[in-house]
N, C-alpha and C positions, 0 to 999 in steps of 0.2 A: 227443803234446804236443811232443816234441823236433822231429819233422818239421815241425810247424806253426810252431814258433819259427824253425827254419832258413829256412822260406819267408818269414816276416816279415822276418828280418834280410837275406835275399837281396834282397827288394823294396826294403829301405832302403839297399842297396849294400854290405852287409857279407858277407864270405865266411868262414864258420866251418863246420867239419865237425861231425857229431853227437858225435864223440869229444871235440873241443875244447869243445863246449858242456857236455858232462857234466863235464869236468874243471874248467872255469872257473866255471860258474854254481852258486850256492847257491840262487838264486831266479831265476825267469824272469819278466820283465815283458813282457807282450804288449799291443800297442795295442788299445784298445777304444774306437772313436770315439764311441759313445753311452753309455759307462759311467756318465756323470753322470745319464743318464735311467733307469739300471737296465736298459737294453737292450743292454749290451755283449756282445760275442761271447765274451769270456773267461770261464772257469769259476772264476777266483780272486777274491780280495778286490778289489773295485772301489775305485779311488782316483784321486788326481791327484799328479803330480810336484810337490813343494814346492821342492826344491833339488837341485843336483847338484854333485859335487866330483870332478874328474878327478885321478887319482892315478897317472898313467903307464900301468901295465899293467891298470888297472881304473878304473871310475867308480862312485862310490857315489851312488845316488839316494835321497833321502828322499821316501817316498810316504805321503801322508795317506789313511787309510782309516777306515771306521766303527770298526774295532777299535783304531785309534791309528796312530802313526807307525811305518813300517817302513823299515829301511835295506836297500836292495837293491843287491847287488854285481853289476856287469855288466862285460863286456869293453869296452875303449875303442871298439870298432867299433860297438857299439849306441848309438844316439843318440835320446834322448827330451828333449823341450823342457819347461821349467818350465811348469806349469799343464796339461800334456798329460794327458788321461784315460788310465789304464792299468788292467790287471787283473794282479794279482800272484799267482803260483802257485809253490809250493815244488816243486823238482825234486830227486830223489835221496834219499839217506838223511836221516834226521831230523838237523837241525842241533843242535849242543850247546846246552843251555839252562842258565842259571844259577839255582840254587835258593838264595834268600836265607836259608832256614832252616838248611841245612847249609853254606852258604857255598862250595858246590862247583858 
């Protein structure tokens, strides 16, 4: 997965090492040109970029999927257009989750 993402980012003109990707990414968004048809090549949640917000050392993409909206944190060198079809896959350890019952 990491090697595939490196190749995609390299094709897009970005240069990140595998270590940088593991350190920076909570989620990996990979392009899936036909994700809207259900024929995308990504294994993750198929969706489309709804909005993006550049925050200096990262960009937050809001991705609409069947499961709902996902906030995807990416390095500023990764560039996805609004309305672009993507496949979102989690990389690394499980992210922290908020439990409304325990409020933790």
